[in-house]
C-alpha positions as CSV (number, residue, x, y, z in Angstrom):
1,X,-34.0,-186.3,68.5
2,X,-35.3,-184.1,65.6
3,X,-33.0,-181.3,66.7
4,X,-34.1,-181.3,70.3
5,X,-31.7,-181.7,73.2
6,X,-32.7,-183.1,76.6
7,X,-36.3,-183.5,75.6
8,X,-37.5,-185.0,78.9
9,X,-35.8,-182.2,80.9
10,X,-37.7,-179.7,78.7
11,X,-41.0,-181.6,79.4
12,X,-40.4,-181.5,83.2
13,X,-39.5,-177.8,83.0
14,X,-42.6,-177.0,81.0
15,X,-44.9,-178.8,83.4
16,X,-43.4,-177.0,86.4
17,X,-43.7,-173.6,84.8
18,X,-47.3,-174.2,83.6
19,X,-48.4,-175.3,87.2
20,X,-47.0,-172.1,88.7
21,X,-50.0,-169.7,89.3
22,X,-50.0,-166.8,87.0
23,X,-52.4,-164.2,85.4
24,X,-53.2,-166.6,82.4
25,X,-54.4,-169.5,84.6
26,X,-56.2,-167.3,87.1
27,X,-58.1,-165.5,84.3
28,X,-59.2,-168.8,82.7
29,X,-60.3,-170.1,86.1
30,X,-62.2,-167.0,86.8
31,X,-64.0,-166.9,83.4
32,X,-64.9,-170.6,83.7
33,X,-66.4,-170.0,87.2
34,X,-68.4,-166.9,86.3
35,X,-69.2,-167.5,82.6
36,X,-69.3,-171.3,82.1
37,X,-67.3,-173.9,80.2
38,X,-67.8,-172.3,76.7
39,X,-66.4,-168.9,77.8
40,X,-63.7,-170.7,79.6
41,X,-62.5,-172.4,76.5
42,X,-62.7,-169.1,74.7
43,X,-60.3,-167.7,77.3
44,X,-58.1,-170.8,76.9
45,X,-58.0,-170.2,73.2
46,X,-56.7,-166.6,73.7
47,X,-54.0,-168.1,75.9
48,X,-53.1,-170.6,73.1
49,X,-53.0,-167.8,70.5
50,X,-50.8,-165.5,72.7
51,X,-48.4,-168.4,73.5
52,X,-48.3,-169.4,69.8
53,X,-47.4,-165.8,68.7
54,X,-44.6,-165.7,71.3
55,X,-43.3,-169.0,70.2
56,X,-43.2,-167.9,66.6
57,X,-41.5,-164.6,67.5
58,X,-38.9,-166.7,69.6
59,X,-38.3,-169.1,66.7
60,X,-37.7,-166.3,64.2
61,X,-35.4,-164.4,66.6
62,X,-37.7,-161.4,66.8
63,X,-38.2,-161.7,70.6
64,X,-34.5,-161.5,71.1
65,X,-34.7,-157.8,70.3
66,X,-36.1,-157.3,73.8
67,X,-32.7,-158.5,75.2
68,X,-30.8,-156.2,72.8
69,X,-33.0,-153.1,73.6
70,X,-33.9,-153.1,77.3
71,X,-36.0,-149.9,76.9
72,X,-38.3,-151.9,74.6
73,X,-38.7,-154.6,77.3
74,X,-39.4,-152.0,79.9
75,X,-42.2,-150.5,77.7
76,X,-43.8,-153.9,77.3
77,X,-43.3,-154.6,81.0
78,X,-45.1,-151.6,82.2
79,X,-47.8,-151.9,79.6
80,X,-48.5,-155.4,80.8
81,X,-48.5,-154.3,84.4
82,X,-51.0,-151.5,83.6
83,X,-53.3,-153.9,81.7
84,X,-53.3,-156.5,84.6
85,X,-54.1,-153.7,87.1
86,X,-56.9,-152.4,84.8
87,X,-58.5,-155.9,84.5
88,X,-58.2,-156.4,88.3
89,X,-59.9,-153.1,89.1
90,X,-62.7,-153.8,86.7
91,X,-63.3,-157.2,88.3
92,X,-63.5,-155.8,91.8
93,X,-65.8,-152.9,90.6
94,X,-68.2,-155.5,89.0
95,X,-68.2,-157.7,92.1
96,X,-69.2,-154.9,94.3
97,X,-71.8,-153.6,91.8
98,X,-73.5,-157.1,92.1
99,X,-73.2,-156.9,95.9
100,X,-74.9,-153.5,96.1
101,X,-77.8,-154.8,94.0
102,X,-78.3,-157.8,96.2
103,X,-81.4,-156.2,98.1
104,X,-83.2,-155.0,94.9
105,X,-86.2,-156.9,93.3
106,X,-85.6,-160.3,91.9
107,X,-85.9,-159.1,88.2
108,X,-83.2,-156.4,88.7
109,X,-81.0,-158.9,90.6
110,X,-81.3,-161.4,87.8
111,X,-80.3,-158.8,85.2
112,X,-77.2,-157.9,87.3
113,X,-76.3,-161.5,87.8
114,X,-76.4,-162.2,84.1
115,X,-74.0,-159.5,83.2
116,X,-70.4,-160.8,83.0
117,X,-67.9,-159.1,85.2
118,X,-66.4,-156.1,83.4
119,X,-62.9,-157.6,83.5
120,X,-64.1,-161.0,82.2
121,X,-65.9,-159.7,79.1
122,X,-64.5,-160.8,75.7
123,X,-62.5,-163.6,77.3
124,X,-60.6,-164.7,74.1
125,X,-59.3,-161.2,73.3
126,X,-58.5,-160.4,77.0
127,X,-56.7,-163.7,77.5
128,X,-54.7,-163.1,74.3
129,X,-53.6,-159.7,75.4
130,X,-52.7,-160.9,78.9
131,X,-50.5,-163.5,77.3
132,X,-48.8,-161.2,74.9
133,X,-48.0,-158.6,77.5
134,X,-46.7,-161.1,80.0
135,X,-43.0,-160.5,80.3
136,X,-42.5,-163.7,82.3
137,X,-44.0,-165.7,79.3
138,X,-41.7,-163.8,76.9
139,X,-38.6,-164.5,79.0
140,X,-39.7,-168.2,79.1
141,X,-39.8,-168.5,75.3
142,X,-36.6,-166.4,74.9
143,X,-34.4,-167.9,77.6
144,X,-35.8,-171.4,78.2
145,X,-37.7,-172.5,75.1
146,X,-34.8,-171.9,72.6
147,X,-32.2,-173.6,74.7
148,X,-33.5,-177.0,73.7
149,X,-33.0,-176.6,69.9
150,X,-29.9,-178.2,68.7
151,X,-27.5,-175.7,67.0
152,X,-26.9,-176.6,63.4
153,X,-29.9,-178.8,62.9
154,X,-31.0,-178.4,59.3
155,X,-34.8,-178.2,60.1
156,X,-35.1,-175.9,63.2
157,X,-38.7,-175.2,62.4
158,X,-39.6,-178.8,63.1
159,X,-37.8,-178.6,66.5
160,X,-39.7,-175.4,67.4
161,X,-43.0,-177.0,66.3
162,X,-42.5,-180.1,68.6
163,X,-41.4,-177.9,71.5
164,X,-44.4,-175.7,70.9
165,X,-46.8,-178.6,70.7
166,X,-45.5,-179.9,74.1
167,X,-46.2,-176.4,75.7
168,X,-49.8,-176.3,74.2
169,X,-50.6,-179.9,75.1
170,X,-49.8,-179.5,78.8
171,X,-51.3,-176.1,78.9
172,X,-54.5,-177.5,77.4
173,X,-54.7,-180.1,80.0
174,X,-54.1,-177.7,82.9
175,X,-56.5,-175.1,81.5
176,X,-59.2,-177.7,81.0
177,X,-58.9,-178.8,84.6
178,X,-59.2,-175.1,85.7
179,X,-62.3,-174.6,83.5
180,X,-64.1,-177.6,84.9
181,X,-63.0,-176.7,88.4
182,X,-64.5,-173.2,87.7
183,X,-67.8,-175.0,86.8
184,X,-67.9,-176.5,90.3
185,X,-67.1,-173.2,91.8
186,X,-69.9,-171.6,89.7
187,X,-72.5,-173.8,91.4
188,X,-71.2,-172.7,94.9
189,X,-71.3,-169.1,93.8
190,X,-75.0,-169.3,92.6
191,X,-76.0,-170.5,96.0
192,X,-73.9,-168.0,98.0
193,X,-73.8,-164.5,96.7
194,X,-71.5,-163.3,99.4
195,X,-69.0,-166.0,98.5
196,X,-69.1,-165.0,94.9
197,X,-68.5,-161.3,95.7
198,X,-65.5,-162.3,98.0
199,X,-64.0,-164.6,95.4
200,X,-64.3,-162.1,92.6
201,X,-62.8,-159.4,94.8
202,X,-59.9,-161.7,95.7
203,X,-59.3,-162.5,92.0
204,X,-59.5,-158.8,91.1
205,X,-56.9,-158.2,93.9
206,X,-54.7,-160.9,92.5
207,X,-54.6,-159.2,89.1
208,X,-53.8,-155.9,90.8
209,X,-51.1,-157.7,92.7
210,X,-49.7,-159.3,89.5
211,X,-49.5,-155.8,88.0
212,X,-47.8,-154.3,91.0
213,X,-45.3,-157.1,91.2
214,X,-44.6,-156.9,87.5
215,X,-44.1,-153.1,87.6
216,X,-41.7,-153.3,90.5
217,X,-39.7,-156.4,89.6
218,X,-36.2,-156.1,88.1
219,X,-35.9,-156.9,84.4
220,X,-33.9,-160.0,85.0
221,X,-36.0,-161.4,87.8
């Protein structure tokens, strides 16, 4: 069908991979919870852009260079790990900054509360960078994505376009659910400052954990 082999197997694989928790989904959920629906969709837009770039690189064969030159993959891997760790540390620092200001006058407290967490500023750009520096996403588009394009099909660009649209469609549904789930969490956080601090700290720790895991994982894992 249009140069695609085992289409429904591909769809099931995409859904399973998207539902696995990762830095992209956690970031979008956190932005939705702390900064609202609009900022959440800005973060989702960054994810869409990052994934689209990776799809184009995969379709044009550029991404396969990472398999040919392992050193290049390692550079990308450690850069991604460092970036995730940096985002996590900033989220934790911002959460505890808010917690320290909890006893100050209401005006000062409101000012602190209105400031977005340092790790969640510029959500579109940060989400795009997280996506582009995520070796797991790169490996998905290099090793899984291209396996469903029928060799010899005269219009491979059409096949890649359909496969990419499937990824973006299910990713959009999932991220939308996370954004509106974050809206509910935002209401809980406004009522319970301690809960907000604990949740932000946990998210920051998750990002640090993602970075550590990425840095220590084997290239082929």
